N, CA, C and O atoms as a printed pandas DataFrame, in Angstrom:
     atom_number atom_name residue_name chain_id  residue_number  x_coord  y_coord  z_coord
0              1         N          UNK        A               1    4.060   -1.403    9.694
1              2        CA          UNK        A               1    4.863   -2.641   10.425
2              3         C          UNK        A               1    5.306   -3.465   10.144
3              4         O          UNK        A               1    5.405   -3.502    8.918
4              5         N          UNK        A               2    5.758   -4.407   10.689
5              6        CA          UNK        A               2    7.461   -4.830   10.653
6              7         C          UNK        A               2    6.700   -5.570    9.719
7              8         O          UNK        A               2    5.492   -5.492    9.493
8              9         N          UNK        A               3    7.750   -6.462    9.090
9             10        CA          UNK        A               3    7.660   -7.241    7.698
10            11         C          UNK        A               3    9.182   -8.243    7.840
11            12         O          UNK        A               3   10.149   -7.987    8.557
12            13         N          UNK        A               4    9.064   -9.033    7.219
13            14        CA          UNK        A               4   10.139   -9.743    7.360
14            15         C          UNK        A               4   11.099   -9.935    5.809
15            16         O          UNK        A               4   10.679  -10.391    4.746
16            17         N          UNK        A               5   12.338   -9.476    6.085
17            18        CA          UNK        A               5   12.815   -9.356    4.723
18            19         C          UNK        A               5   13.321  -10.895    4.215
19            20         O          UNK        A               5   13.689  -11.885    4.846
20            21         N          UNK        A               6   13.173  -10.635    2.881
21            22        CA          UNK        A               6   13.845  -12.570    2.402
22            23         C          UNK        A               6   14.487  -12.460    2.301
23            24         O          UNK        A               6   14.897  -11.311    2.134
24            25         N          UNK        A               7   15.600  -13.907    2.282
25            26        CA          UNK        A               7   16.585  -14.315    1.721
26            27         C          UNK        A               7   17.374  -13.317    0.797
27            28         O          UNK        A               7   16.461  -12.694    0.255
28            29         N          UNK        A               8   18.376  -12.893    0.388
29            30        CA          UNK        A               8   19.263  -12.308   -0.479
30            31         C          UNK        A               8   18.635  -11.255   -0.884
31            32         O          UNK        A               8   19.201  -10.842   -1.897
32            33         N          UNK        A               9   17.273  -10.267   -0.452
33            34        CA          UNK        A               9   17.196   -8.795   -0.805
34            35         C          UNK        A               9   17.464   -7.949    0.303
35            36         O          UNK        A               9   17.267   -8.301    1.466
36            37         N          UNK        A              10   18.036   -6.521   -0.130
37            38        CA          UNK        A              10   18.687   -6.040    0.471
38            39         C          UNK        A              10   17.693   -5.076    0.607
39            40         O          UNK        A              10   16.828   -4.846   -0.238
40            41         N          UNK        A              11   17.860   -4.354    1.984
41            42        CA          UNK        A              11   16.953   -2.555    2.042
42            43         C          UNK        A              11   17.000   -1.733    1.218
43            44         O          UNK        A              11   16.168   -0.826    1.252
44            45         N          UNK        A              12   18.252   -1.785   -0.072
45            46        CA          UNK        A              12   18.045   -0.997   -0.722
46            47         C          UNK        A              12   17.085   -1.345   -1.745
47            48         O          UNK        A              12   17.095   -0.682   -2.782
48            49         N          UNK        A              13   16.283   -2.261   -1.609
49            50        CA          UNK        A              13   15.399   -2.825   -2.982
50            51         C          UNK        A              13   13.726   -2.257   -2.603
51            52         O          UNK        A              13   12.725   -2.344   -3.314
52            53         N          UNK        A              14   13.910   -1.503   -0.848
53            54        CA          UNK        A              14   12.875   -1.208   -1.014
54            55         C          UNK        A              14   12.532    0.305   -2.035
55            56         O          UNK        A              14   11.618    0.725   -2.744
56            57         N          UNK        A              15   13.841    0.733   -1.593
57            58        CA          UNK        A              15   13.784    2.316   -2.080
58            59         C          UNK        A              15   13.577    1.870   -3.431
59            60         O          UNK        A              15   12.704    2.590   -3.917
60            61         N          UNK        A              16   13.981    1.002   -4.276
61            62        CA          UNK        A              16   14.061    0.815   -5.777
62            63         C          UNK        A              16   12.257    0.435   -6.142
63            64         O          UNK        A              16   11.665    0.594   -7.209
64            65         N          UNK        A              17   11.788   -0.042   -4.978
65            66        CA          UNK        A              17   10.614   -0.270   -5.650
66            67         C          UNK        A              17    9.457    1.122   -5.618
67            68         O          UNK        A              17    8.635    1.373   -6.499
68            69         N          UNK        A              18    9.678    1.880   -4.371
69            70        CA          UNK        A              18    8.938    3.141   -3.827
70            71         C          UNK        A              18    9.414    4.159   -5.551
71            72         O          UNK        A              18    8.613    4.810   -6.222
72            73         N          UNK        A              19   10.661    3.998   -5.795
73            74        CA          UNK        A              19   10.773    4.355   -6.497
74            75         C          UNK        A              19    9.896    3.870   -8.084
75            76         O          UNK        A              19    9.167    4.685   -8.649
76            77         N          UNK        A              20   10.052    2.869   -8.474
77            78        CA          UNK        A              20    9.193    1.893   -9.299
78            79         C          UNK        A              20    7.904    2.317   -9.473
79            80         O          UNK        A              20    7.279    2.511  -10.515
80            81         N          UNK        A              21    7.420    2.498   -7.759
81            82        CA          UNK        A              21    6.164    2.599   -7.889
82            83         C          UNK        A              21    5.199    4.329   -8.104
83            84         O          UNK        A              21    4.018    4.664   -8.196
84            85         N          UNK        A              22    6.786    5.153   -8.101
85            86        CA          UNK        A              22    6.009    6.648   -8.127
86            87         C          UNK        A              22    6.297    6.720   -9.566
87            88         O          UNK        A              22    5.719    7.688  -10.060
88            89         N          UNK        A              23    7.042    5.989  -10.490
89            90        CA          UNK        A              23    7.398    6.178  -11.659
90            91         C          UNK        A              23    5.865    5.868  -12.366
91            92         O          UNK        A              23    5.161    6.682  -12.964
92            93         N          UNK        A              24    5.614    4.575  -12.127
93            94        CA          UNK        A              24    4.529    3.885  -12.756
94            95         C          UNK        A              24    3.125    4.817  -12.800
95            96         O          UNK        A              24    2.519    5.180  -13.809
96            97         N          UNK        A              25    2.847    5.050  -11.599
97            98        CA          UNK        A              25    2.061    5.880  -10.892
98            99         C          UNK        A              25    1.929    7.540  -11.464
99           100         O          UNK        A              25    1.064    8.272  -10.984
100          101         N          UNK        A              26    2.805    7.994  -12.446
101          102        CA          UNK        A              26    2.838    8.910  -12.956
102          103         C          UNK        A              26    2.547   10.496  -12.883
103          104         O          UNK        A              26    2.222   11.297  -13.760
104          105         N          UNK        A              27    2.783   10.640  -11.521
105          106        CA          UNK        A              27    2.736   11.759  -10.858
106          107         C          UNK        A              27    3.751   12.671  -10.562
107          108         O          UNK        A              27    4.396   12.243   -9.605
108          109         N          UNK        A              28    4.202   13.815  -10.994
109          110        CA          UNK        A              28    5.365   14.354  -10.731
110          111         C          UNK        A              28    6.391   14.425   -9.529
111          112         O          UNK        A              28    6.321   15.342   -8.710
112          113         N          UNK        A              29    7.086   13.700   -9.470
113          114        CA          UNK        A              29    7.986   13.526   -8.542
114          115         C          UNK        A              29    9.576   13.168   -8.030
115          116         O          UNK        A              29    9.878   11.989   -7.849
116          117         N          UNK        A              30   10.275   13.928   -7.876
117          118        CA          UNK        A              30   11.573   14.516   -7.707
118          119         C          UNK        A              30   12.243   13.231   -6.169
119          120         O          UNK        A              30   11.658   12.911   -5.134
120          121         N          UNK        A              31   13.347   12.903   -6.583
121          122        CA          UNK        A              31   14.336   11.947   -6.013
122          123         C          UNK        A              31   14.707   12.932   -4.517
123          124         O          UNK        A              31   15.804   13.059   -5.062
124          125         N          UNK        A              32   14.796   13.496   -3.574
125          126        CA          UNK        A              32   15.799   14.387   -3.283
126          127         C          UNK        A              32   17.323   13.456   -2.502
127          128         O          UNK        A              32   18.380   13.965   -2.130
128          129         N          UNK        A              33   16.964   12.175   -2.467
129          130        CA          UNK        A              33   18.456   11.644   -2.101
130          131         C          UNK        A              33   18.263    9.838   -1.568
131          132         O          UNK        A              33   17.133    9.357   -1.480
132          133         N          UNK        A              34   19.162    9.244   -1.344
133          134        CA          UNK        A              34   18.467    8.031   -1.403
134          135         C          UNK        A              34   19.723    7.333   -0.791
135          136         O          UNK        A              34   20.633    7.026   -1.561
136          137         N          UNK        A              35   19.814    7.107    0.329
137          138        CA          UNK        A              35   20.905    6.478    0.798
138          139         C          UNK        A              35   20.681    5.284    1.963
139          140         O          UNK        A              35   19.677    4.572    2.014
140          141         N          UNK        A              36   22.072    5.194    3.092
141          142        CA          UNK        A              36   22.072    4.272    4.140
142          143         C          UNK        A              36   21.945    5.087    4.882
143          144         O          UNK        A              36   22.094    6.263    4.550
144          145         N          UNK        A              37   21.660    4.754    6.010
145          146        CA          UNK        A              37   21.493    5.919    7.175
146          147         C          UNK        A              37   22.021    5.703    8.354
147          148         O          UNK        A              37   21.557    4.803    9.055
148          149         N          UNK        A              38   22.720    6.216    8.642
149          150        CA          UNK        A              38   23.686    5.550    9.951
150          151         C          UNK        A              38   23.472    5.820   11.647
151          152         O          UNK        A              38   24.155    6.441   12.462
152          153         N          UNK        A              39   22.240    5.079   11.763
153          154        CA          UNK        A              39   21.457    4.133   13.067
154          155         C          UNK        A              39   22.600    3.027   14.189
155          156         O          UNK        A              39   22.734    1.804   14.230
156          157         N          UNK        A              40   22.875    3.501   14.521
157          158        CA          UNK        A              40   23.810    2.454   15.863
158          159         C          UNK        A              40   22.864    1.033   16.123
159          160         O          UNK        A              40   21.778    0.860   16.677
160          161         N          UNK        A              41   23.787    0.152   15.473
161          162        CA          UNK        A              41   23.667   -0.937   15.827
162          163         C          UNK        A              41   22.250   -1.624   15.036
163          164         O          UNK        A              41   21.569   -2.444   15.651
164          165         N          UNK        A              42   21.890   -1.205   13.628
165          166        CA          UNK        A              42   21.437   -1.432   12.789
166          167         C          UNK        A              42   21.072   -1.368   11.856
167          168         O          UNK        A              42   20.440   -0.318   11.980
168          169         N          UNK        A              43   20.832   -1.842   10.287
169          170        CA          UNK        A              43   20.804   -1.199    9.253
170          171         C          UNK        A              43   19.539   -0.588    8.749
171          172         O          UNK        A              43   18.375   -0.963    8.888
172          173         N          UNK        A              44   20.099    0.558    8.061
173          174        CA          UNK        A              44   18.873    1.423    7.665
174          175         C          UNK        A              44   19.123    2.042    6.536
175          176         O          UNK        A              44   20.278    2.394    6.298
176          177         N          UNK        A              45   18.123    2.283    5.659
177          178        CA          UNK        A              45   18.520    2.424    3.970
178          179         C          UNK        A              45   17.237    3.677    4.019
179          180         O          UNK        A              45   16.133    3.504    4.535
180          181         N          UNK        A              46   17.636    4.752    3.449
181          182        CA          UNK        A              46   16.231    5.910    3.142
182          183         C          UNK        A              46   16.018    6.136    2.278
183          184         O          UNK        A              46   17.083    5.852    1.728
184          185         N          UNK        A              47   15.175    6.613    1.259
185          186        CA          UNK        A              47   14.829    7.908    0.457
186          187         C          UNK        A              47   13.461    8.645    0.587
187          188         O          UNK        A              47   12.313    8.221    0.728
188          189         N          UNK        A              48   14.039   10.016    0.480
189          190        CA          UNK        A              48   13.407   11.161    0.264
190          191         C          UNK        A              48   13.173   11.556   -0.821
191          192         O          UNK        A              48   14.021   11.598   -1.711
192          193         N          UNK        A              49   11.603   12.033   -0.990
193          194        CA          UNK        A              49   11.189   12.812   -1.677
194          195         C          UNK        A              49   10.142   13.346   -2.147
195          196         O          UNK        A              49    9.152   12.906   -1.560
196          197         N          UNK        A              50    9.809   14.342   -3.198
197          198        CA          UNK        A              50    8.804   15.502   -2.931
198          199         C          UNK        A              50    8.079   14.670   -4.443
199          200         O          UNK        A              50    8.643   14.115   -5.386
200          201         N          UNK        A              51    6.348   14.936   -4.085
201          202        CA          UNK        A              51    5.632   14.840   -5.028
202          203         C          UNK        A              51    5.061   16.059   -4.771
203          204         O          UNK        A              51    4.881   16.766   -3.780
204          205         N          UNK        A              52    4.607   16.144   -7.050
205          206        CA          UNK        A              52    3.796   16.929   -7.155
206          207         C          UNK        A              52    2.496   16.575   -7.556
207          208         O          UNK        A              52    2.165   15.931   -8.551
208          209         N          UNK        A              53    1.594   17.206   -6.423
209          210        CA          UNK        A              53   -0.350   16.957   -7.408
210          211         C          UNK        A              53   -0.526   18.129   -6.853
211          212         O          UNK        A              53   -0.071   18.730   -5.880
212          213         N          UNK        A              54   -1.872   18.469   -8.329
213          214        CA          UNK        A              54   -3.158   19.696   -7.947
214          215         C          UNK        A              54   -1.746   20.883   -7.541
215          216         O          UNK        A              54   -1.746   21.033   -6.319
216          217         N          UNK        A              55   -0.993   21.434   -7.983
217          218        CA          UNK        A              55   -0.261   22.633   -7.405
218          219         C          UNK        A              55    0.545   22.417   -6.008
219          220         O          UNK        A              55    1.407   23.211   -5.631
220          221         N          UNK        A              56    0.172   21.266   -5.291
221          222        CA          UNK        A              56    0.679   20.972   -3.832
222          223         C          UNK        A              56    2.186   19.695   -4.219
223          224         O          UNK        A              56    2.279   18.686   -4.919
224          225         N          UNK        A              57    3.205   20.519   -3.254
225          226        CA          UNK        A              57    4.299   19.517   -3.018
226          227         C          UNK        A              57    3.748   18.615   -1.807
227          228         O          UNK        A              57    3.026   19.100   -0.937
228          229         N          UNK        A              58    4.092   17.437   -1.814
229          230        CA          UNK        A              58    4.277   16.653   -0.279
230          231         C          UNK        A              58    5.579   16.344   -0.550
231          232         O          UNK        A              58    6.084   15.914   -1.587
232          233         N          UNK        A              59    6.204   16.694    0.820
233          234        CA          UNK        A              59    7.504   15.596    1.417
234          235         C          UNK        A              59    7.715   14.361    1.723
235          236         O          UNK        A              59    6.984   13.877    2.588
236          237         N          UNK        A              60    8.529   13.705    1.244
237          238        CA          UNK        A              60    8.354   11.871    2.103
238          239         C          UNK        A              60    9.319   11.478    2.315
239          240         O          UNK        A              60    9.995   11.025    1.391
240          241         N          UNK        A              61    9.855   11.486    3.800
241          242        CA          UNK        A              61   11.072   10.605    3.700
242          243         C          UNK        A              61   10.455    9.396    4.552
243          244         O          UNK        A              61    9.800    9.637    5.566
244          245         N          UNK        A              62   10.685    8.090    4.109
245          246        CA          UNK        A              62   10.821    6.679    4.143
246          247         C          UNK        A              62   12.235    5.867    4.824
247          248         O          UNK        A              62   13.266    6.240    4.266
248          249         N          UNK        A              63   12.362    5.267    5.461
249          250        CA          UNK        A              63   13.510    4.999    6.365
250          251         C          UNK        A              63   13.016    3.446    6.363
251          252         O          UNK        A              63   12.183    3.160    7.223
252          253         N          UNK        A              64   13.408    2.509    5.561
253          254        CA          UNK        A              64   13.472    0.783    5.799
254          255         C          UNK        A              64   14.787    0.558    7.256
255          256         O          UNK        A              64   15.739    1.339    7.246
256          257         N          UNK        A              65   14.726   -0.255    8.118
257          258        CA          UNK        A              65   14.934   -0.293    9.738
258          259         C          UNK        A              65   15.061   -2.174    9.399
259          260         O          UNK        A              65   14.185   -2.854    8.865
260          261         N          UNK        A              66   16.160   -2.564    9.808
261          262        CA          UNK        A              66   16.706   -4.190    9.722
262          263         C          UNK        A              66   16.578   -4.019   11.010
263          264         O          UNK        A              66   16.820   -2.947   11.565
264          265         N          UNK        A              67   16.137   -5.191   11.673
265          266        CA          UNK        A              67   16.362   -5.262   13.439
266          267         C          UNK        A              67   16.344   -6.998   12.987
267          268         O          UNK        A              67   15.482   -7.285   12.156
268          269         N          UNK        A              68   17.283   -8.208   13.510
269          270        CA          UNK        A              68   17.776   -9.138   12.643
270          271         C          UNK        A              68   16.983   -9.412   11.676
271          272         O          UNK        A              68   17.525   -8.573   10.957
272          273         N          UNK        A              69   15.986   -9.938   10.847
273          274        CA          UNK        A              69   15.474  -10.168    9.912
274          275         C          UNK        A              69   14.338   -9.718    9.841
275          276         O          UNK        A              69   13.460   -9.983    9.020
276          277         N          UNK        A              70   14.317   -8.716   11.085
277          278        CA          UNK        A              70   12.432   -8.122   11.103
278          279         C          UNK        A              70   12.654   -6.532    9.917
279          280         O          UNK        A              70   13.817   -6.130    9.965
280          281         N          UNK        A              71   11.667   -5.625    8.889
281          282        CA          UNK        A              71   12.107   -4.625    8.798
282          283         C          UNK        A              71   10.833   -3.685    9.178
283          284         O          UNK        A              71    9.719   -4.172    8.985
284          285         N          UNK        A              72   10.890   -2.914    9.487
285          286        CA          UNK        A              72   10.636   -1.603   10.647
286          287         C          UNK        A              72   10.349   -0.524    9.402
287          288         O          UNK        A              72   11.366    0.159    9.277
288          289         N          UNK        A              73    8.971    0.013    8.103
289          290        CA          UNK        A              73    9.181    0.774    7.444
290          291         C          UNK        A              73    8.694    1.934    8.542
291          292         O          UNK        A              73    7.946    1.725    9.497
292          293         N          UNK        A              74    9.324    3.253    8.158
293          294        CA          UNK        A              74    8.947    4.194    9.039
294          295         C          UNK        A              74    8.616    5.372    8.233
295          296         O          UNK        A              74    9.669    5.733    7.707
296          297         N          UNK        A              75    7.732    6.080    7.913
297          298        CA          UNK        A              75    7.140    7.034    6.803
298          299         C          UNK        A              75    6.877    8.052    7.281
299          300         O          UNK        A              75    5.981    8.044    8.125
300          301         N          UNK        A              76    7.386    9.037    7.022
301          302        CA          UNK        A              76    7.232   10.644    7.400
302          303         C          UNK        A              76    6.469   11.811    5.818
303          304         O          UNK        A              76    6.916   11.983    4.684
304          305         N          UNK        A              77    5.509   12.234    6.345
305          306        CA          UNK        A              77    4.673   12.984    4.872
306          307         C          UNK        A              77    4.152   14.099    5.730
307          308         O          UNK        A              77    3.516   14.095    6.784
308          309         N          UNK        A              78    4.626   15.076    4.945
309          310        CA          UNK        A              78    4.711   16.396    5.104
310          311         C          UNK        A              78    4.105   17.548    4.444
311          312         O          UNK        A              78    4.445   17.366    3.275
312          313         N          UNK        A              79    3.464   18.548    4.470
313          314        CA          UNK        A              79    3.588   19.677    2.864
314          315         C          UNK        A              79    4.412   20.031    2.876
315          316         O          UNK        A              79    5.039   20.021    3.935
316          317         N          UNK        A              80    4.938   20.549    1.781
317          318        CA          UNK        A              80    6.041   20.782    1.719
318          319         C          UNK        A              80    6.801   21.505    2.329
319          320         O          UNK        A              80    7.944   21.359    2.762
320          321         N          UNK        A              81    5.758   22.667    2.338
321          322        CA          UNK        A              81    6.311   23.798    3.550
322          323         C          UNK        A              81    6.615   23.736    4.892
323          324         O          UNK        A              81    7.258   24.623    5.453
324          325         N          UNK        A              82    6.099   22.514    5.580
325          326        CA          UNK        A              82    5.655   22.380    6.567
326          327         C          UNK        A              82    6.512   21.351    7.016
327          328         O          UNK        A              82    6.570   21.027    8.202
328          329         N          UNK        A              83    7.049   20.927    6.298
329          330        CA          UNK        A              83    8.016   19.874    6.232
330          331         C          UNK        A              83    9.804   20.172    7.063
331          332         O          UNK        A              83   10.339   19.182    7.562
332          333         N          UNK        A              84   10.398   21.257    7.111
333          334        CA          UNK        A              84   11.105   21.573    7.664
334          335         C          UNK        A              84   10.698   21.724    9.158
335          336         O          UNK        A              84   11.305   21.084   10.017
336          337         N          UNK        A              85    9.868   22.404    9.417
337          338        CA          UNK        A              85    9.329   22.515   11.084
338          339         C          UNK        A              85    9.540   21.229   12.111
339          340         O          UNK        A              85   10.029   21.406   13.227
340          341         N          UNK        A              86    9.021   19.571   11.517
341          342        CA          UNK        A              86    9.062   18.667   12.098
342          343         C          UNK        A              86   10.158   17.479   11.776
343          344         O          UNK        A              86   10.252   16.382   12.327
344          345         N          UNK        A              87   10.923   18.007   10.761
345          346        CA          UNK        A              87   12.200   17.103   10.602
346          347         C          UNK        A              87   13.376   17.010   10.889
347          348         O          UNK        A              87   14.160   16.410   10.154
348          349         N          UNK        A              88   13.869   17.785   12.408
349          350        CA          UNK        A              88   14.962   17.815   12.765
350          351         C          UNK        A              88   13.909   16.225   14.145
351          352         O          UNK        A              88   14.389   15.175   14.573
352          353         N          UNK        A              89   12.805   16.687   14.323
353          354        CA          UNK        A              89   12.194   16.181   15.468
354          355         C          UNK        A              89   11.686   14.948   14.717
355          356         O          UNK        A              89   10.952   14.363   15.513
356          357         N          UNK        A              90   11.748   13.987   13.058
357          358        CA          UNK        A              90   11.398   13.310   12.604
358          359         C          UNK        A              90   12.630   12.095   12.998
359          360         O          UNK        A              90   12.666   10.904   13.305
360          361         N          UNK        A              91   13.614   13.272   12.766
361          362        CA          UNK        A              91   15.285   12.741   12.692
362          363         C          UNK        A              91   15.507   12.009   13.587
363          364         O          UNK        A              91   16.039   10.909   13.435
364          365         N          UNK        A              92   15.073   12.571   14.890
365          366        CA          UNK        A              92   16.222   12.380   15.733
366          367         C          UNK        A              92   14.765   11.294   16.497
367          368         O          UNK        A              92   15.364   10.482   17.201
368          369         N          UNK        A              93   13.370   11.031   16.600
369          370        CA          UNK        A              93   13.008    9.955   16.373
370          371         C          UNK        A              93   13.554    8.599   15.682
371          372         O          UNK        A              93   13.719    7.465   16.132
372          373         N          UNK        A              94   13.734    9.077   14.615
373          374        CA          UNK        A              94   14.281    7.601   13.221
374          375         C          UNK        A              94   15.497    7.286   14.018
375          376         O          UNK        A              94   15.729    6.122   14.344
376          377         N          UNK        A              95   16.444    8.468   14.412
377          378        CA          UNK        A              95   17.758    7.465   14.932
378          379         C          UNK        A              95   17.844    7.029   16.487
379          380         O          UNK        A              95   18.688    6.768   17.344
380          381         N          UNK        A              96   16.810    7.092   16.359
381          382        CA          UNK        A              96   16.685    6.382   18.586
382          383         C          UNK        A              96   15.757    5.291   18.001
383          384         O          UNK        A              96   14.614    5.509   18.403
384          385         N          UNK        A              97   15.792    4.594   17.493
385          386        CA          UNK        A              97   14.364    3.557   16.593
386          387         C          UNK        A              97   15.455    2.085   16.816
387          388         O          UNK        A              97   16.194    1.582   15.971
388          389         N          UNK        A              98   15.149    1.505   18.752
389          390        CA          UNK        A              98   16.292    0.499   18.420
390          391         C          UNK        A              98   15.495   -0.722   19.356
391          392         O          UNK        A              98   15.993   -1.842   19.462
């Protein structure tokens, strides 16, 4: 669901909030990457992390995409072993989001 980014707030603060929520939740997590993502004609920031719960690993990629002042948050979640099968398709889909 899209939302409006308030004045003075950067896309990277969304990733900061994700990290804070993970830390406060007490789950075992690893930040794999977080950085600006290159998508033509829009600003985008990506955070990728894994979560381990009950011996299961889950892979999560969240991309905040700002078009005008509206932010779209795209989230991909998959079991750790299955994530590599779909990742290139997910990336292609995200890169064409405009």
